[in-house]
PDB file of N, CA, C and O in Angstrom:
ATOM      1  N   MET A   1      15.568   4.873  -0.587  1.00  0.00           N
ATOM      2  CA  MET A   1      14.283   4.263  -0.883  1.00  0.00           C
ATOM      3  C   MET A   1      13.583   3.933   0.432  1.00  0.00           C
ATOM      4  O   MET A   1      14.177   3.339   1.331  1.00  0.00           O
ATOM      5  N   SER A   2      12.340   4.317   0.531  1.00  0.00           N
ATOM      6  CA  SER A   2      11.547   4.043   1.724  1.00  0.00           C
ATOM      7  C   SER A   2      10.832   2.711   1.592  1.00  0.00           C
ATOM      8  O   SER A   2      10.496   2.273   0.492  1.00  0.00           O
ATOM      9  N   GLU A   3      10.610   2.083   2.721  1.00  0.00           N
ATOM     10  CA  GLU A   3       9.858   0.834   2.743  1.00  0.00           C
ATOM     11  C   GLU A   3       8.595   1.047   3.569  1.00  0.00           C
ATOM     12  O   GLU A   3       8.662   1.352   4.760  1.00  0.00           O
ATOM     13  N   TYR A   4       7.453   0.885   2.926  1.00  0.00           N
ATOM     14  CA  TYR A   4       6.168   1.082   3.579  1.00  0.00           C
ATOM     15  C   TYR A   4       5.526  -0.258   3.928  1.00  0.00           C
ATOM     16  O   TYR A   4       5.677  -1.237   3.197  1.00  0.00           O
ATOM     17  N   ILE A   5       4.820  -0.294   5.034  1.00  0.00           N
ATOM     18  CA  ILE A   5       4.045  -1.466   5.410  1.00  0.00           C
ATOM     19  C   ILE A   5       2.814  -1.506   4.506  1.00  0.00           C
ATOM     20  O   ILE A   5       2.138  -0.494   4.323  1.00  0.00           O
ATOM     21  N   VAL A   6       2.532  -2.672   3.947  1.00  0.00           N
ATOM     22  CA  VAL A   6       1.348  -2.882   3.113  1.00  0.00           C
ATOM     23  C   VAL A   6       0.467  -3.912   3.816  1.00  0.00           C
ATOM     24  O   VAL A   6       0.928  -4.995   4.175  1.00  0.00           O
ATOM     25  N   LEU A   7      -0.797  -3.563   4.006  1.00  0.00           N
ATOM     26  CA  LEU A   7      -1.762  -4.498   4.579  1.00  0.00           C
ATOM     27  C   LEU A   7      -2.498  -5.174   3.436  1.00  0.00           C
ATOM     28  O   LEU A   7      -3.086  -4.503   2.588  1.00  0.00           O
ATOM     29  N   VAL A   8      -2.468  -6.501   3.409  1.00  0.00           N
ATOM     30  CA  VAL A   8      -3.155  -7.262   2.375  1.00  0.00           C
ATOM     31  C   VAL A   8      -4.130  -8.196   3.084  1.00  0.00           C
ATOM     32  O   VAL A   8      -3.744  -8.993   3.940  1.00  0.00           O
ATOM     33  N   GLU A   9      -5.411  -8.078   2.703  1.00  0.00           N
ATOM     34  CA  GLU A   9      -6.450  -8.846   3.378  1.00  0.00           C
ATOM     35  C   GLU A   9      -7.430  -9.429   2.371  1.00  0.00           C
ATOM     36  O   GLU A   9      -7.694  -8.820   1.335  1.00  0.00           O
ATOM     37  N   PRO A  10      -7.970 -10.608   2.672  1.00  0.00           N
ATOM     38  CA  PRO A  10      -9.025 -11.149   1.815  1.00  0.00           C
ATOM     39  C   PRO A  10     -10.279 -10.301   1.968  1.00  0.00           C
ATOM     40  O   PRO A  10     -10.577  -9.815   3.059  1.00  0.00           O
ATOM     41  N   ASP A  11     -11.017 -10.123   0.869  1.00  0.00           N
ATOM     42  CA  ASP A  11     -12.234  -9.303   0.938  1.00  0.00           C
ATOM     43  C   ASP A  11     -13.475 -10.055   0.474  1.00  0.00           C
ATOM     44  O   ASP A  11     -14.463  -9.431   0.086  1.00  0.00           O
ATOM     45  N   GLY A  12     -13.441 -11.342   0.508  1.00  0.00           N
ATOM     46  CA  GLY A  12     -14.595 -12.133   0.087  1.00  0.00           C
ATOM     47  C   GLY A  12     -14.413 -12.702  -1.299  1.00  0.00           C
ATOM     48  O   GLY A  12     -14.421 -13.920  -1.477  1.00  0.00           O
ATOM     49  N   ASN A  13     -14.249 -11.836  -2.289  1.00  0.00           N
ATOM     50  CA  ASN A  13     -14.081 -12.276  -3.672  1.00  0.00           C
ATOM     51  C   ASN A  13     -12.670 -12.109  -4.189  1.00  0.00           C
ATOM     52  O   ASN A  13     -12.393 -12.438  -5.342  1.00  0.00           O
ATOM     53  N   GLY A  14     -11.782 -11.610  -3.367  1.00  0.00           N
ATOM     54  CA  GLY A  14     -10.418 -11.357  -3.802  1.00  0.00           C
ATOM     55  C   GLY A  14      -9.607 -10.836  -2.641  1.00  0.00           C
ATOM     56  O   GLY A  14      -9.784 -11.263  -1.501  1.00  0.00           O
ATOM     57  N   TRP A  15      -8.712  -9.906  -2.940  1.00  0.00           N
ATOM     58  CA  TRP A  15      -7.799  -9.350  -1.945  1.00  0.00           C
ATOM     59  C   TRP A  15      -7.741  -7.833  -2.069  1.00  0.00           C
ATOM     60  O   TRP A  15      -7.817  -7.291  -3.172  1.00  0.00           O
ATOM     61  N   THR A  16      -7.606  -7.150  -0.936  1.00  0.00           N
ATOM     62  CA  THR A  16      -7.383  -5.708  -0.935  1.00  0.00           C
ATOM     63  C   THR A  16      -6.023  -5.426  -0.313  1.00  0.00           C
ATOM     64  O   THR A  16      -5.569  -6.155   0.569  1.00  0.00           O
ATOM     65  N   ALA A  17      -5.385  -4.372  -0.774  1.00  0.00           N
ATOM     66  CA  ALA A  17      -4.090  -3.962  -0.248  1.00  0.00           C
ATOM     67  C   ALA A  17      -4.124  -2.465   0.003  1.00  0.00           C
ATOM     68  O   ALA A  17      -4.663  -1.706  -0.802  1.00  0.00           O
ATOM     69  N   SER A  18      -3.545  -2.040   1.122  1.00  0.00           N
ATOM     70  CA  SER A  18      -3.516  -0.621   1.448  1.00  0.00           C
ATOM     71  C   SER A  18      -2.212  -0.284   2.157  1.00  0.00           C
ATOM     72  O   SER A  18      -1.536  -1.154   2.705  1.00  0.00           O
ATOM     73  N   VAL A  19      -1.879   1.007   2.132  1.00  0.00           N
ATOM     74  CA  VAL A  19      -0.657   1.503   2.768  1.00  0.00           C
ATOM     75  C   VAL A  19      -1.089   2.527   3.820  1.00  0.00           C
ATOM     76  O   VAL A  19      -1.468   3.646   3.472  1.00  0.00           O
ATOM     77  N   PRO A  20      -1.035   2.155   5.107  1.00  0.00           N
ATOM     78  CA  PRO A  20      -1.502   3.072   6.149  1.00  0.00           C
ATOM     79  C   PRO A  20      -0.816   4.433   6.154  1.00  0.00           C
ATOM     80  O   PRO A  20      -1.434   5.436   6.511  1.00  0.00           O
ATOM     81  N   ASP A  21       0.451   4.477   5.763  1.00  0.00           N
ATOM     82  CA  ASP A  21       1.189   5.743   5.803  1.00  0.00           C
ATOM     83  C   ASP A  21       0.942   6.648   4.592  1.00  0.00           C
ATOM     84  O   ASP A  21       1.390   7.795   4.577  1.00  0.00           O
ATOM     85  N   LEU A  22       0.235   6.142   3.581  1.00  0.00           N
ATOM     86  CA  LEU A  22      -0.082   6.939   2.389  1.00  0.00           C
ATOM     87  C   LEU A  22      -1.607   6.984   2.254  1.00  0.00           C
ATOM     88  O   LEU A  22      -2.195   6.099   1.632  1.00  0.00           O
ATOM     89  N   PRO A  23      -2.245   7.990   2.819  1.00  0.00           N
ATOM     90  CA  PRO A  23      -3.706   8.051   2.825  1.00  0.00           C
ATOM     91  C   PRO A  23      -4.318   7.895   1.431  1.00  0.00           C
ATOM     92  O   PRO A  23      -3.929   8.579   0.484  1.00  0.00           O
ATOM     93  N   GLY A  24      -5.272   6.992   1.332  1.00  0.00           N
ATOM     94  CA  GLY A  24      -5.965   6.771   0.070  1.00  0.00           C
ATOM     95  C   GLY A  24      -5.228   5.862  -0.896  1.00  0.00           C
ATOM     96  O   GLY A  24      -5.701   5.649  -2.013  1.00  0.00           O
ATOM     97  N   CYS A  25      -4.093   5.325  -0.504  1.00  0.00           N
ATOM     98  CA  CYS A  25      -3.321   4.451  -1.389  1.00  0.00           C
ATOM     99  C   CYS A  25      -3.777   3.016  -1.163  1.00  0.00           C
ATOM    100  O   CYS A  25      -3.487   2.415  -0.128  1.00  0.00           O
ATOM    101  N   PHE A  26      -4.489   2.481  -2.135  1.00  0.00           N
ATOM    102  CA  PHE A  26      -4.995   1.122  -2.016  1.00  0.00           C
ATOM    103  C   PHE A  26      -5.155   0.489  -3.384  1.00  0.00           C
ATOM    104  O   PHE A  26      -5.135   1.179  -4.404  1.00  0.00           O
ATOM    105  N   SER A  27      -5.313  -0.807  -3.402  1.00  0.00           N
ATOM    106  CA  SER A  27      -5.539  -1.560  -4.624  1.00  0.00           C
ATOM    107  C   SER A  27      -6.253  -2.845  -4.262  1.00  0.00           C
ATOM    108  O   SER A  27      -6.450  -3.150  -3.085  1.00  0.00           O
ATOM    109  N   ASP A  28      -6.636  -3.590  -5.272  1.00  0.00           N
ATOM    110  CA  ASP A  28      -7.240  -4.896  -5.028  1.00  0.00           C
ATOM    111  C   ASP A  28      -6.929  -5.817  -6.192  1.00  0.00           C
ATOM    112  O   ASP A  28      -6.366  -5.397  -7.203  1.00  0.00           O
ATOM    113  N   GLY A  29      -7.300  -7.063  -6.038  1.00  0.00           N
ATOM    114  CA  GLY A  29      -7.078  -8.039  -7.087  1.00  0.00           C
ATOM    115  C   GLY A  29      -7.824  -9.311  -6.797  1.00  0.00           C
ATOM    116  O   GLY A  29      -8.234  -9.558  -5.663  1.00  0.00           O
ATOM    117  N   ASP A  30      -7.999 -10.117  -7.818  1.00  0.00           N
ATOM    118  CA  ASP A  30      -8.659 -11.405  -7.637  1.00  0.00           C
ATOM    119  C   ASP A  30      -7.784 -12.366  -6.838  1.00  0.00           C
ATOM    120  O   ASP A  30      -8.295 -13.253  -6.155  1.00  0.00           O
ATOM    121  N   THR A  31      -6.464 -12.189  -6.925  1.00  0.00           N
ATOM    122  CA  THR A  31      -5.522 -13.035  -6.193  1.00  0.00           C
ATOM    123  C   THR A  31      -4.611 -12.154  -5.353  1.00  0.00           C
ATOM    124  O   THR A  31      -4.527 -10.943  -5.560  1.00  0.00           O
ATOM    125  N   PHE A  32      -3.932 -12.779  -4.406  1.00  0.00           N
ATOM    126  CA  PHE A  32      -2.948 -12.066  -3.585  1.00  0.00           C
ATOM    127  C   PHE A  32      -1.894 -11.417  -4.485  1.00  0.00           C
ATOM    128  O   PHE A  32      -1.509 -10.266  -4.275  1.00  0.00           O
ATOM    129  N   GLU A  33      -1.441 -12.157  -5.474  1.00  0.00           N
ATOM    130  CA  GLU A  33      -0.404 -11.659  -6.372  1.00  0.00           C
ATOM    131  C   GLU A  33      -0.874 -10.432  -7.163  1.00  0.00           C
ATOM    132  O   GLU A  33      -0.114  -9.482  -7.353  1.00  0.00           O
ATOM    133  N   GLU A  34      -2.129 -10.457  -7.620  1.00  0.00           N
ATOM    134  CA  GLU A  34      -2.668  -9.294  -8.342  1.00  0.00           C
ATOM    135  C   GLU A  34      -2.746  -8.077  -7.424  1.00  0.00           C
ATOM    136  O   GLU A  34      -2.447  -6.958  -7.840  1.00  0.00           O
ATOM    137  N   ALA A  35      -3.147  -8.300  -6.181  1.00  0.00           N
ATOM    138  CA  ALA A  35      -3.204  -7.188  -5.223  1.00  0.00           C
ATOM    139  C   ALA A  35      -1.808  -6.633  -4.968  1.00  0.00           C
ATOM    140  O   ALA A  35      -1.638  -5.423  -4.821  1.00  0.00           O
ATOM    141  N   GLU A  36      -0.807  -7.512  -4.916  1.00  0.00           N
ATOM    142  CA  GLU A  36       0.572  -7.074  -4.697  1.00  0.00           C
ATOM    143  C   GLU A  36       1.074  -6.226  -5.866  1.00  0.00           C
ATOM    144  O   GLU A  36       1.672  -5.170  -5.656  1.00  0.00           O
ATOM    145  N   VAL A  37       0.839  -6.676  -7.068  1.00  0.00           N
ATOM    146  CA  VAL A  37       1.249  -5.908  -8.253  1.00  0.00           C
ATOM    147  C   VAL A  37       0.534  -4.557  -8.266  1.00  0.00           C
ATOM    148  O   VAL A  37       1.145  -3.520  -8.522  1.00  0.00           O
ATOM    149  N   GLY A  38      -0.768  -4.587  -7.986  1.00  0.00           N
ATOM    150  CA  GLY A  38      -1.552  -3.356  -7.998  1.00  0.00           C
ATOM    151  C   GLY A  38      -1.095  -2.353  -6.959  1.00  0.00           C
ATOM    152  O   GLY A  38      -1.046  -1.155  -7.241  1.00  0.00           O
ATOM    153  N   ILE A  39      -0.756  -2.818  -5.752  1.00  0.00           N
ATOM    154  CA  ILE A  39      -0.356  -1.856  -4.714  1.00  0.00           C
ATOM    155  C   ILE A  39       1.021  -1.273  -5.013  1.00  0.00           C
ATOM    156  O   ILE A  39       1.292  -0.125  -4.663  1.00  0.00           O
ATOM    157  N   ARG A  40       1.889  -2.043  -5.651  1.00  0.00           N
ATOM    158  CA  ARG A  40       3.189  -1.477  -6.057  1.00  0.00           C
ATOM    159  C   ARG A  40       2.978  -0.335  -7.052  1.00  0.00           C
ATOM    160  O   ARG A  40       3.635   0.702  -6.960  1.00  0.00           O
ATOM    161  N   GLN A  41       2.069  -0.526  -7.995  1.00  0.00           N
ATOM    162  CA  GLN A  41       1.756   0.525  -8.964  1.00  0.00           C
ATOM    163  C   GLN A  41       1.086   1.710  -8.271  1.00  0.00           C
ATOM    164  O   GLN A  41       1.374   2.863  -8.589  1.00  0.00           O
ATOM    165  N   ALA A  42       0.185   1.420  -7.320  1.00  0.00           N
ATOM    166  CA  ALA A  42      -0.518   2.485  -6.606  1.00  0.00           C
ATOM    167  C   ALA A  42       0.449   3.337  -5.788  1.00  0.00           C
ATOM    168  O   ALA A  42       0.317   4.560  -5.748  1.00  0.00           O
ATOM    169  N   ILE A  43       1.414   2.699  -5.137  1.00  0.00           N
ATOM    170  CA  ILE A  43       2.416   3.451  -4.362  1.00  0.00           C
ATOM    171  C   ILE A  43       3.205   4.371  -5.284  1.00  0.00           C
ATOM    172  O   ILE A  43       3.412   5.545  -4.975  1.00  0.00           O
ATOM    173  N   LYS A  44       3.644   3.833  -6.415  1.00  0.00           N
ATOM    174  CA  LYS A  44       4.414   4.636  -7.369  1.00  0.00           C
ATOM    175  C   LYS A  44       3.591   5.840  -7.841  1.00  0.00           C
ATOM    176  O   LYS A  44       4.090   6.966  -7.859  1.00  0.00           O
ATOM    177  N   LEU A  45       2.339   5.604  -8.221  1.00  0.00           N
ATOM    178  CA  LEU A  45       1.475   6.699  -8.679  1.00  0.00           C
ATOM    179  C   LEU A  45       1.174   7.691  -7.566  1.00  0.00           C
ATOM    180  O   LEU A  45       1.121   8.897  -7.809  1.00  0.00           O
ATOM    181  N   TRP A  46       0.975   7.198  -6.347  1.00  0.00           N
ATOM    182  CA  TRP A  46       0.694   8.078  -5.212  1.00  0.00           C
ATOM    183  C   TRP A  46       1.864   9.040  -5.026  1.00  0.00           C
ATOM    184  O   TRP A  46       1.667  10.246  -4.884  1.00  0.00           O
ATOM    185  N   ILE A  47       3.086   8.499  -5.027  1.00  0.00           N
ATOM    186  CA  ILE A  47       4.274   9.326  -4.819  1.00  0.00           C
ATOM    187  C   ILE A  47       4.480  10.292  -5.984  1.00  0.00           C
ATOM    188  O   ILE A  47       4.782  11.465  -5.761  1.00  0.00           O
ATOM    189  N   GLU A  48       4.323   9.822  -7.219  1.00  0.00           N
ATOM    190  CA  GLU A  48       4.476  10.700  -8.387  1.00  0.00           C
ATOM    191  C   GLU A  48       3.465  11.844  -8.358  1.00  0.00           C
ATOM    192  O   GLU A  48       3.809  12.988  -8.656  1.00  0.00           O
ATOM    193  N   THR A  49       2.237  11.540  -8.005  1.00  0.00           N
ATOM    194  CA  THR A  49       1.191  12.567  -7.939  1.00  0.00           C
ATOM    195  C   THR A  49       1.492  13.584  -6.847  1.00  0.00           C
ATOM    196  O   THR A  49       1.357  14.789  -7.065  1.00  0.00           O
ATOM    197  N   ALA A  50       1.898  13.106  -5.672  1.00  0.00           N
ATOM    198  CA  ALA A  50       2.231  14.016  -4.580  1.00  0.00           C
ATOM    199  C   ALA A  50       3.387  14.930  -4.976  1.00  0.00           C
ATOM    200  O   ALA A  50       3.347  16.132  -4.713  1.00  0.00           O
ATOM    201  N   GLN A  51       4.409  14.370  -5.603  1.00  0.00           N
ATOM    202  CA  GLN A  51       5.556  15.178  -6.026  1.00  0.00           C
ATOM    203  C   GLN A  51       5.153  16.215  -7.067  1.00  0.00           C
ATOM    204  O   GLN A  51       5.613  17.356  -7.019  1.00  0.00           O
ATOM    205  N   SER A  52       4.291  15.822  -8.015  1.00  0.00           N
ATOM    206  CA  SER A  52       3.878  16.765  -9.064  1.00  0.00           C
ATOM    207  C   SER A  52       3.058  17.915  -8.501  1.00  0.00           C
ATOM    208  O   SER A  52       2.986  18.984  -9.108  1.00  0.00           O
ATOM    209  N   LYS A  53       2.440  17.704  -7.347  1.00  0.00           N
ATOM    210  CA  LYS A  53       1.648  18.757  -6.700  1.00  0.00           C
ATOM    211  C   LYS A  53       2.443  19.499  -5.632  1.00  0.00           C
ATOM    212  O   LYS A  53       1.904  20.354  -4.930  1.00  0.00           O
ATOM    213  N   GLY A  54       3.735  19.167  -5.512  1.00  0.00           N
ATOM    214  CA  GLY A  54       4.579  19.844  -4.538  1.00  0.00           C
ATOM    215  C   GLY A  54       4.339  19.403  -3.101  1.00  0.00           C
ATOM    216  O   GLY A  54       4.754  20.082  -2.162  1.00  0.00           O
ATOM    217  N   MET A  55       3.676  18.279  -2.930  1.00  0.00           N
ATOM    218  CA  MET A  55       3.402  17.768  -1.583  1.00  0.00           C
ATOM    219  C   MET A  55       4.617  16.975  -1.087  1.00  0.00           C
ATOM    220  O   MET A  55       5.373  16.412  -1.878  1.00  0.00           O
ATOM    221  N   SER A  56       4.781  16.946   0.212  1.00  0.00           N
ATOM    222  CA  SER A  56       5.860  16.133   0.765  1.00  0.00           C
ATOM    223  C   SER A  56       5.397  14.677   0.866  1.00  0.00           C
ATOM    224  O   SER A  56       4.210  14.392   1.024  1.00  0.00           O
ATOM    225  N   ILE A  57       6.349  13.786   0.772  1.00  0.00           N
ATOM    226  CA  ILE A  57       6.068  12.360   0.860  1.00  0.00           C
ATOM    227  C   ILE A  57       6.245  11.952   2.323  1.00  0.00           C
ATOM    228  O   ILE A  57       7.334  12.103   2.878  1.00  0.00           O
ATOM    229  N   PRO A  58       5.188  11.440   2.949  1.00  0.00           N
ATOM    230  CA  PRO A  58       5.334  11.071   4.355  1.00  0.00           C
ATOM    231  C   PRO A  58       6.310   9.906   4.524  1.00  0.00           C
ATOM    232  O   PRO A  58       6.275   8.943   3.758  1.00  0.00           O
ATOM    233  N   PRO A  59       7.168   9.998   5.520  1.00  0.00           N
ATOM    234  CA  PRO A  59       8.068   8.879   5.772  1.00  0.00           C
ATOM    235  C   PRO A  59       7.274   7.714   6.372  1.00  0.00           C
ATOM    236  O   PRO A  59       6.226   7.926   6.982  1.00  0.00           O
ATOM    237  N   PRO A  60       7.763   6.508   6.203  1.00  0.00           N
ATOM    238  CA  PRO A  60       7.084   5.373   6.814  1.00  0.00           C
ATOM    239  C   PRO A  60       7.070   5.523   8.342  1.00  0.00           C
ATOM    240  O   PRO A  60       8.100   5.807   8.954  1.00  0.00           O
ATOM    241  N   LYS A  61       5.900   5.331   8.945  1.00  0.00           N
ATOM    242  CA  LYS A  61       5.762   5.402  10.396  1.00  0.00           C
ATOM    243  C   LYS A  61       5.286   4.076  10.960  1.00  0.00           C
ATOM    244  O   LYS A  61       5.571   3.736  12.108  1.00  0.00           O
ATOM    245  N   SER A  62       4.558   3.332  10.140  1.00  0.00           N
ATOM    246  CA  SER A  62       3.983   2.084  10.615  1.00  0.00           C
ATOM    247  C   SER A  62       5.075   1.061  10.889  1.00  0.00           C
ATOM    248  O   SER A  62       6.125   1.050  10.245  1.00  0.00           O
ATOM    249  N   GLN A  63       4.801   0.218  11.845  1.00  0.00           N
ATOM    250  CA  GLN A  63       5.697  -0.880  12.163  1.00  0.00           C
ATOM    251  C   GLN A  63       4.888  -2.162  12.139  1.00  0.00           C
ATOM    252  O   GLN A  63       3.685  -2.152  12.395  1.00  0.00           O
ATOM    253  N   SER A  64       5.545  -3.256  11.832  1.00  0.00           N
ATOM    254  CA  SER A  64       4.820  -4.520  11.799  1.00  0.00           C
ATOM    255  C   SER A  64       5.334  -5.436  12.896  1.00  0.00           C
ATOM    256  O   SER A  64       6.483  -5.357  13.330  1.00  0.00           O
ATOM    257  N   LEU A  65       4.455  -6.285  13.312  1.00  0.00           N
ATOM    258  CA  LEU A  65       4.781  -7.257  14.343  1.00  0.00           C
ATOM    259  C   LEU A  65       3.948  -8.505  14.069  1.00  0.00           C
ATOM    260  O   LEU A  65       2.723  -8.429  13.975  1.00  0.00           O
ATOM    261  N   LYS A  66       4.601  -9.634  13.942  1.00  0.00           N
ATOM    262  CA  LYS A  66       3.891 -10.885  13.750  1.00  0.00           C
ATOM    263  C   LYS A  66       3.892 -11.640  15.078  1.00  0.00           C
ATOM    264  O   LYS A  66       4.937 -11.835  15.699  1.00  0.00           O
ATOM    265  N   VAL A  67       2.723 -12.051  15.490  1.00  0.00           N
ATOM    266  CA  VAL A  67       2.588 -12.755  16.757  1.00  0.00           C
ATOM    267  C   VAL A  67       1.890 -14.083  16.510  1.00  0.00           C
ATOM    268  O   VAL A  67       0.783 -14.123  15.972  1.00  0.00           O
ATOM    269  N   ALA A  68       2.530 -15.148  16.898  1.00  0.00           N
ATOM    270  CA  ALA A  68       1.898 -16.475  16.782  1.00  0.00           C
ATOM    271  C   ALA A  68       1.152 -16.754  18.087  1.00  0.00           C
ATOM    272  O   ALA A  68       1.678 -16.516  19.174  1.00  0.00           O
ATOM    273  N   VAL A  69      -0.064 -17.253  17.970  1.00  0.00           N
ATOM    274  CA  VAL A  69      -0.850 -17.577  19.163  1.00  0.00           C
ATOM    275  C   VAL A  69      -1.321 -19.015  19.099  1.00  0.00           C
ATOM    276  O   VAL A  69      -2.001 -19.483  20.012  1.00  0.00           O
TER     277      VAL A  69
END
């Protein structure tokens, strides 16, 4: 099982979530939790769609780093 970095950001009226390593894979929600549920579903659908079209699934390349300032 691969682990992808998910970026979750406030967008004014809610939250957006995206996966840098899976182009076009994104979701949103009114709450952080809704965005999290949505991006999990989006990742699953992205991978299922790619597999059904015979496309390769890109391995995770992104890395995360938390820096306190």
